[in-house]
N, C-alpha and C positions, 0 to 999 in steps of 0.2 A: 504494499499499501504507499502511496506517496506522501510524505509529512505536511501537514496544514500548511500553508504559504503565511509567512512573515508580515507584517503590517503595513510594509512598504510594497510589498507584493502584489500586482493586478490579479483582483479576484477576475478570472474570464469565463466561467464555466466548461473549463476544460476537463476530460472524463476523469483525471485526475482527482480534482477538486470534488466531482460529483459522486464520484465513487467513496470520497470521505465522509460525506454527507449521508448516502445511502448505509454505509458499514456504521457509522455513527447515532442513526436514526431509532427514537424508543419505539415505535412501530415497527412490525414487521414490513419488510420492503421485498415484494416479489416479483420478479419480471416472467413473463411466458410469450413464447412465439404465439405464430397463427395456427399452428399445430396442437397446441395445447398443453405442449412441454417448457419446463421450469426452466430460464436461463440465469438468475441470477436469485439468490439466498441469503438473505442478511443476518447478521449474530440475531437480532430481534426476533426473526421469523424463525430461527434455530430455535428461541427460548421458547418460544410459544408454541410449537409442534413437535419439538421435539426430536425434530431429524438434523444432523447434521450436514453443512451445503452440501457436502461432497456426496452426501445419500440423495439428497433432493433433486438436485440441480441434472437435468436431461432426463426425467421423470416426468410423466402426464400429470398436471395440476388433479386433474378429473378423479384419476386411480389412487394420488396419495394424499391430496389435502380436503377431500368431498366425501361424506357419506354414502353409502352405496346406491341408499335410495334417493337422492337427488343429482346424481352424475349424470342421467341423461336429459335432466333439465339445463344444467352446465352445459354439456357437449351442444343440445338443441340453441341453448343462446348463444355460443359461440360461432354455429355453422350459420345461426341466422345476420350474427353481425356482419360476418365476412362476405355472405352474399349481400346484404342490403345496406348497409352501414348503419344499422338502425340498433339499439338496444339500449334497453330502459336502466339498465345499471350502469352505463359509460358514464363519467363523470358525476355520479351522485352516490352520497355516503348511503350505504344500506345495512341493514340489517342481517346475519346470514348463521347458517349453523355451518360449523367445520369439523374437522375431524384431526386428532392428533395421532403421532407415530403407535400407540399403542392402543388405538382404535376409540377412544374415549372421543365424545363430543362436546364440543362448544358453543358458546353464543360468541359470535363476534362481529365488531362496524368495520364494513369493507369500503373501499373507494378504489376504482379501477378508472384508469385514465389510455386511451389508444394514440399510438407515438408511432406516426406512419414512416417507414423505414424505406430506404430506396430497393428493396428486394420482397419485405412483407413487414405487416404488421408488427408493433410491439406492444404487449398491456402489461402496462403498470400496477400493482397493485398495493394498496398499504393497508395492513391490516392492523386491529387491536383485540383483546383478548378483554371482551365486557363481563363476563360471567359474575366477577366480583361484581357489580355494579348492577347488574339485573338481578343478583339473590338480595343487594341491598333493598331494591326496589321489592320485590318479592313478599320481603321480610315485613318493609312499610307498609305493604298494602295488605296484608296480614294482620299486622297490630291494627289498622283503621279498624278492622273485620272485627275483629276482637272486641274494641273497644265499643262497637256499634252493638255487639251482642250483649256485653253488659250492659250499657245504657238500655237495649229493649228488656231484659230481664229486672232491670232496677224501675223500668217505667209500669212493666208486668206487676210487679208487687206493690205498686203506690195505686193503680188500679183495683187490687184486691179488697183495697182496704174501706172503701166504697162499700163493694158487696160484703163484704162482712158486716157493716153495719145495716146494708140495706139488704137484705134475701132474697126480694121479690126482686130484685134487679141483677141477681146474680148471673155473672156472663154478658149481659149487656151491652156493656163497652166493649167487650171483645168480640161479640159480634159485630157490633155497629163499626168496628175498626176492620174488619173481613170484609164488611160488605162496602164498605167506602172506599177502601183499596181497589178492591175489583172496579167499582166506578171509576177510581181514577185511571186507571187501568183501559179502561174502555176509552173514555178521555184523553188519551194517549200523552199522559203526564211520563215523563222518565222515570227512573229507579230510584234515583234520589229523592225526586219529590213525592213519590207512591209511598217512601218509608216513612219522612213526615207526616201524610195525611192517615197513616196505619197509625203511628205512635202516638197523633195529635190525639186519633179518635181514642184510642186505648184509655186514655187519661181525661177525656172529657167533661165527666162528669164528678171530676176532682174535688169542686167546690160543695159537694154535697155532704162531705165530714161536716160542714158547719150548721147544716140544717138538722133541728131534733129527729131522733128517731121515730118517735111517737104520730110524726106529719107524713117520715116516710114510708109507712107500713100503717097508717091509719085505714081500717075498711069504710067503705063508702065512700060518696061523693066528697072531695077536696070543699072547705069554707073558702071564701074568698083570701080571709086574709092567711089562710094556709097556702094559698095558690102565690102568695103575695112574699111570705116569707119563703118558699120554695123557689123563686125566681132568684133570689139574690147568691145561687148556687153558680152563676156565671161569674159574677165579680169575684168571690171568694175565690175560684177555681185561677182566675189572673192573677189576683194575689200570692195565692202559693206558688206559681210556677214562675212568672215573671220575673223573680229573681236568679233565675235559672240560665245561663248562656245555652240554651238548644240550638243545633242547627238550623230548626225548623222555628214554623212560629206557633209553637204549643201555647204559649200562656193567649196568644188571639187566640187561638182556638177555640179554647174554653171560653173565651169573654163572648165569643160573637156564633155561636152554634145554636142558639135560637133567633139569632137575627131574621126577618123576611126583607125581600126584597122591594117592596112596597113600605118598607118604613113600619112595618106593623109590629115587627118582633120586640125584644126586648134583650138587654137592657139598655142599650144608646138609642134604638130607633134608626140605625143606619139601612141605605139605601143602596138596590144595586151593586155597582163595583165598590163600595165603599166596605162590603163587604167581601173577606179573602175567598176568592173559590176557593180553598181547603174547608172554609166553614159551610160553604154553602153545600158542598157535597155531604158533610159531616151533617149537617142539617136533615137533609132527606133520608140519608140513611139512618137516621136517630129516628125519625118519625116513623118509617116502616118497620123498624124493630120493634121499636114501644106499642104500635098499636098490634101488632101480630102477638104479643107479649100478653101474658095475666098479670092485673096489675090488682092489689086489695081492694080497690075504690071501681072496677068495670073489670069482665071478663076479656078475653083477649078478640080481637077481629082477625076474620080470614084475610088471606093475603090478598084476596083479591078486592075487600072492601080495605084495604090499607092502599095499595096501588090506585083504585078509584081516587081514594081521598087526596093523597100528593098529583094525580093526574088533575083534580078539579081546580087545586090551588097554583097549577104551573102556570109560570107568568106574573103572578101574583104575587104567592108567599113563596115557593121557590123556582129557582132557576129551571127556562124547559127544557135546556137540553142537557141538565142534569138531570129532570125526571125521566125525560125519553133513555137515558143510559141506562137509570136504574129499573125501569121497567123492562128493557127489552134483555137487561141479566137475566130477571128471574122468566122471562119467555123462553129463553136459551135451556131452562133447568136450573138454573142457580136456586140452593136452597141453604137461609141461616138456619135450618135444623139440621142439617148434614154437616155442619162443618165441626172437626173435632178442635176441640178447646184445649188439648193437652198439647198440642203438635204447634199450632201458632207458626207455621213454619213459609208465613206468604210471602214477605219481604225476599225480593229476589237476589238482592244485595247479601244478603244473611245465608244463602243456600249454596 
């Protein structure tokens, strides 16, 4: 190898200077001819792949550095480039699967350029092993999933506090959560936003812990003062949940789930888009589940009666598109009673 030039020498890009750059590069530098044979193999490439340069030079890239199941695609790509001059990998940084001398595979970042020679094209590849980086990313994703699972379990535990105090609504929040999440999916929410709908619905009635048990479980028709007292649960739920920095508007869902789009709901009398879309979805799911469940002050309504009730108020109390999505789910065979309350595996990001 020729020495590096001194500071007073002109750096002219001569082969000796280029050779020094390649030999000292931290990334693997491999050159290949038009037949796919390795021409040069720098020390970084030796370290990455486990071959000495004299073991690699003269051998085909396909048989040496590429896993068997990917070799045909590589050979076809090379043939296509030589025939047309077009190759989607040339001049771009791409992620590939490569193979070491011991046949183990790893994830690499690859950049290939084509240098036209007087006789044939030369391909120069810069390759970097990113296995460690990918493992770190994978661990980060798993950590996020674990945190979200823990959060879900904590929220589920909190939701059971209300159900312990009010046995007549046991499972209510979970059934509402499942139905609301299904509706959000039908309305083309992304997975992250569906998670927010699901978890918000799981504790939308948390404020009922501030309502006396004798009101929650009182048989017969509720008195006006009972209804007024019951309505405080929305604000109480907001007060309980707002100090927690959830990644979704969970506290607002608890506050708004009894609002109507015509302003006739409570506690704020919000209208139309002043109400979160998540809250509008949970409002409809809440009504359907509540009407089809037995309460101490009234018997359960049939599903047909419950769906008729929300249809009548569509565009007045409830968002019409949301009502249509809810009705369509039941027409396709969805059943609240068929939900497995012990699994709660709805959320796509946790499965």
